[in-house]
C-alpha positions in Angstrom: 47.6 -70.2 -17.4 44.5 -68.0 -17.4 44.4 -64.5 -19.8 42.3 -62.0 -18.5 42.2 -59.2 -20.7 41.3 -55.5 -19.1 38.8 -53.7 -21.2 38.0 -50.6 -20.2 38.9 -46.8 -21.3 40.6 -46.7 -17.7 42.2 -50.3 -17.9 45.9 -48.8 -16.2 43.4 -47.9 -13.5 42.4 -51.2 -13.2 45.8 -53.3 -13.8 47.3 -52.5 -10.8 44.5 -52.9 -8.5 44.2 -56.5 -10.0 47.6 -57.3 -10.2 48.1 -56.8 -6.3 45.4 -59.2 -5.8 48.1 -62.2 -6.7 46.0 -64.5 -8.5 47.7 -67.8 -9.2 48.9 -68.4 -13.3 47.2 -65.4 -14.2 48.2 -63.5 -17.8 46.7 -60.0 -17.2 46.4 -57.4 -21.0 45.4 -54.0 -20.0 43.6 -52.7 -23.7 42.3 -49.3 -23.5 40.4 -49.5 -26.7 38.6 -51.9 -28.4 41.2 -51.3 -31.2 43.9 -52.2 -29.2 42.4 -55.8 -27.7 41.4 -57.0 -30.7 44.5 -58.5 -31.5 45.0 -60.2 -28.2 41.8 -61.1 -27.3 41.5 -64.2 -29.0 43.7 -65.9 -26.6 41.6 -64.7 -23.5 39.2 -66.7 -21.3 38.2 -64.0 -19.0 37.3 -60.7 -20.0 36.6 -57.7 -16.9 35.5 -55.2 -19.2 32.6 -52.6 -20.3 29.7 -53.7 -21.9 29.5 -51.6 -24.8 32.8 -52.7 -25.3 32.7 -56.1 -24.6 30.1 -56.4 -27.7 32.4 -55.1 -30.5 34.8 -57.9 -29.4 32.5 -60.6 -29.0 33.3 -62.5 -32.6 37.0 -62.9 -32.3 37.2 -63.9 -28.7 37.3 -67.6 -29.3 38.2 -68.2 -26.1 36.5 -66.4 -23.5 34.8 -68.0 -21.1 33.6 -65.7 -18.6 32.9 -61.4 -18.6 32.7 -59.5 -15.7 31.0 -56.1 -16.0 32.5 -53.4 -15.1 29.5 -51.4 -14.9 25.7 -52.2 -13.1 24.0 -52.0 -17.2 25.0 -54.5 -19.2 22.5 -54.1 -21.6 25.1 -53.9 -24.8 26.1 -57.2 -24.0 22.1 -58.7 -23.9 21.0 -57.5 -26.9 19.5 -59.7 -29.5 21.7 -61.8 -31.9 24.8 -61.6 -29.7 26.5 -64.8 -29.0 25.7 -65.6 -25.1 27.8 -69.0 -25.2 29.8 -67.4 -22.1 28.8 -66.4 -18.3 28.3 -63.2 -18.2 28.5 -61.7 -14.0 27.3 -57.8 -13.1 28.1 -55.8 -10.3 26.0 -54.8 -7.4 25.8 -53.7 -3.6 27.9 -50.5 -4.1 26.0 -48.2 -6.4 23.1 -47.7 -4.1 24.6 -45.3 -2.0 26.1 -43.2 -5.0 22.4 -43.6 -6.5 20.8 -42.0 -3.4 22.7 -39.5 -2.9 22.1 -38.1 -6.5 18.2 -38.9 -6.3 18.5 -37.0 -2.7 20.2 -34.3 -3.6 18.0 -33.0 -6.5 14.8 -34.0 -4.9 16.4 -31.8 -1.0 17.6 -29.2 -3.9 14.0 -28.8 -4.9 11.9 -29.2 -2.2 14.6 -26.3 -0.3 14.7 -24.2 -3.0 18.3 -24.1 -3.3 18.2 -22.8 -6.9 15.5 -19.7 -5.7 17.5 -19.3 -2.5 20.9 -18.9 -4.5 19.4 -16.4 -7.5 18.6 -14.5 -4.4 21.4 -14.1 -3.0 23.1 -12.8 -6.0 20.6 -10.3 -5.7 21.4 -9.5 -2.2 17.5 -10.0 -1.2 16.6 -11.1 1.6 13.8 -13.4 0.6 12.5 -16.0 3.3 11.4 -18.6 1.0 8.3 -21.3 2.0 9.0 -25.0 1.6 7.9 -27.9 2.4 9.5 -31.3 4.3 9.9 -34.4 2.3 8.9 -36.4 6.0 5.0 -37.3 4.3 5.4 -36.9 0.4 5.3 -40.3 -1.3 8.3 -41.4 -3.2 7.4 -44.2 -5.6 10.7 -46.4 -7.0 10.3 -48.5 -10.0 13.1 -51.6 -10.3 13.7 -53.2 -6.9 16.9 -54.4 -6.8 20.1 -53.5 -5.3 20.1 -50.0 -5.9 16.3 -49.4 -5.9 16.2 -51.4 -2.8 18.8 -48.4 -1.5 16.7 -45.9 -2.5 13.7 -47.1 -0.8 15.7 -47.3 2.2 16.8 -43.9 2.2 13.5 -42.9 1.4 12.3 -44.5 4.3 15.3 -42.9 6.6 13.5 -39.5 6.0 9.8 -40.3 7.0 8.8 -40.8 3.6 6.2 -43.3 2.1 8.1 -45.6 0.1 5.9 -47.2 -3.0 7.9 -50.0 -5.2 6.9 -51.1 -8.6 8.2 -54.3 -10.9 7.2 -55.7 -12.8 6.8 -58.7 -11.7 5.1 -59.8 -8.2 7.6 -60.6 -5.5 8.9 -59.8 -2.1 7.8 -56.3 -0.6 12.0 -56.0 -0.8 11.4 -52.7 2.3 8.4 -50.9 1.1 5.1 -49.3 2.4 3.3 -51.1 -0.4 4.2 -52.6 -3.6 2.6 -52.5 -7.1 3.4 -55.3 -10.4 2.0 -55.8 -13.3 -1.1 -53.9 -14.6 -0.6 -52.0 -11.1 1.6 -49.3 -12.6 -0.7 -46.8 -13.2 -2.4 -46.6 -9.7 1.1 -46.5 -8.3 2.0 -43.8 -10.4 -0.7 -41.6 -9.4 -0.4 -41.8 -5.7 3.6 -40.4 -6.3 5.2 -37.4 -5.8 8.4 -38.1 -6.7 9.1 -41.6 -9.3 12.3 -42.4 -9.8 13.1 -45.5 -12.3 15.8 -47.7 -12.0 14.9 -50.3 -14.4 17.1 -52.0 -16.7 17.0 -52.0 -20.6 15.0 -54.6 -21.5 12.1 -55.5 -23.9 9.6 -55.4 -21.8 11.1 -51.8 -20.7 11.2 -49.8 -23.4 8.8 -46.8 -23.5 7.3 -48.3 -20.5 7.3 -44.2 -19.4 5.5 -42.7 -22.6 2.3 -40.3 -22.8 -0.6 -42.9 -20.8 2.1 -43.0 -17.8 2.4 -39.5 -17.4 -1.1 -38.6 -18.0 -1.4 -41.2 -15.0 0.6 -39.1 -12.7 0.0 -35.9 -10.4 0.3 -32.2 -12.6 3.2 -31.7 -9.7 5.3 -35.1 -9.0 8.7 -35.1 -10.1 10.4 -37.5 -12.9 13.7 -38.8 -12.2 15.2 -41.7 -14.3 18.8 -42.7 -13.0 18.4 -46.4 -14.7 18.1 -46.6 -18.9 17.5 -43.9 -21.3 15.5 -46.5 -23.2 12.3 -46.9 -20.7 11.7 -43.4 -21.8 9.5 -42.1 -24.7 11.3 -38.8 -24.7 9.0 -37.1 -27.4 6.3 -38.1 -25.0 8.4 -36.6 -21.9 8.8 -33.4 -23.2 5.2 -33.2 -23.8 4.2 -33.8 -20.7 6.9 -31.3 -19.1 5.4 -28.7 -22.2 2.0 -28.9 -21.1 2.9 -28.9 -17.3 1.2 -32.9 -17.0 3.7 -33.2 -14.4 6.1 -30.9 -12.6 9.2 -31.6 -13.5 12.5 -34.3 -14.6 15.8 -35.0 -13.4 17.2 -37.3 -16.1 20.5 -39.0 -16.1 20.5 -41.0 -18.9 19.3 -41.0 -22.8 18.3 -42.8 -25.2 21.3 -42.1 -27.3 24.5 -40.8 -25.3 25.7 -38.3 -25.2 22.8 -35.5 -25.5 23.8 -33.8 -29.0 23.8 -30.4 -28.3 20.5 -29.7 -30.8 18.4 -32.2 -28.6 15.2 -30.5 -27.2 15.5 -31.4 -24.0 18.5 -29.3 -23.5 15.6 -26.7 -23.1 13.0 -28.1 -21.9 11.8 -25.8 -19.0 10.7 -28.2 -15.8 13.7 -30.6 -16.8 17.3 -31.1 -15.3 19.8 -32.8 -17.6 23.0 -34.5 -16.3 25.7 -36.2 -18.1 25.3 -40.5 -17.1 27.0 -39.4 -13.6 24.8 -41.0 -10.8 26.7 -43.4 -10.5 30.5 -44.0 -11.4 31.9 -47.3 -11.4 34.9 -47.0 -9.0 38.0 -49.0 -10.0 38.7 -50.2 -6.2 35.0 -51.6 -5.6 34.4 -53.5 -9.0 38.4 -55.1 -8.7 37.6 -56.2 -5.6 34.4 -58.1 -6.9 35.9 -59.5 -10.1 38.9 -61.1 -8.0 36.7 -62.4 -6.0 34.7 -63.7 -8.4 37.7 -65.5 -10.1 38.3 -67.3 -7.2 35.0 -68.4 -7.3 35.5 -69.1 -11.2 38.6 -71.2 -10.9 37.8 -73.6 -8.1 34.2 -74.4 -10.2 31.8 -72.5 -8.3 29.4 -69.8 -9.8 30.1 -66.5 -9.0 28.5 -63.6 -7.7 26.0 -61.2 -9.4 25.1 -63.4 -12.8 23.4 -62.2 -15.5 20.0 -63.8 -17.5 20.6 -62.3 -20.8 16.8 -62.7 -21.3 16.1 -60.5 -18.8 18.9 -58.0 -19.3 19.9 -58.6 -15.1 
């Protein structure tokens, strides 16, 4: 018998989905709080859970062999000093379309001047506003995993020129031109929209800083749907206030939730959204977990193993 803990704020949603899979010889424990998990986690070999919650019970999970994350971002479990004597698997293949919807929703709203049109409607003003097509604009995608690859593919669908940036050299990942390492500022200088889907790692910390924003076009828009720690927020605010860049669409921040007194709320040119670009839908996550559980039980490697050092 294998004890499996579901540790998530919506654990009661996950529970019937996993139960319906009929996993053999499994005892399921569903916990929606860290406090509720502490009495049971010591006997569990497997945890399906939110990384931030799982990190808090690691010291008490004495039999832990495997953690399946419910989120794409697993940086909470990769921080220095945390134990790494277990298998960690992530989630891929389901967030790309959601991230693309978010990114292109804001790109199209910007170029088609949706907010201005709405304001004119409220004033009953018939003003045909000029706009530009996104066909031919240059989209830069930082981070070319499954999510970044989908964003790049969507850009190509709209006829955009798509550039990609990755920290290390590798395959082109379906972009028109790939940059890596020291080519970062050259990459940034060519983009009309820069979309970051980078994970939180030591090498990406504050990658987007004063020098990076200075390298962008004054007409460029920066979009972050990856991790907040990749951006130096004071440098971003300075770039917006001095019009080094035209705007920023931000879904992730160094500290979440963003404090009411944080100046980003009122920084001109900044759009702030509350980490909603891609929700984890339990139906899809549960399916990945159940397939991975079958592989793990059979002694095979589950899909999407995470390298603790790289953070993905």
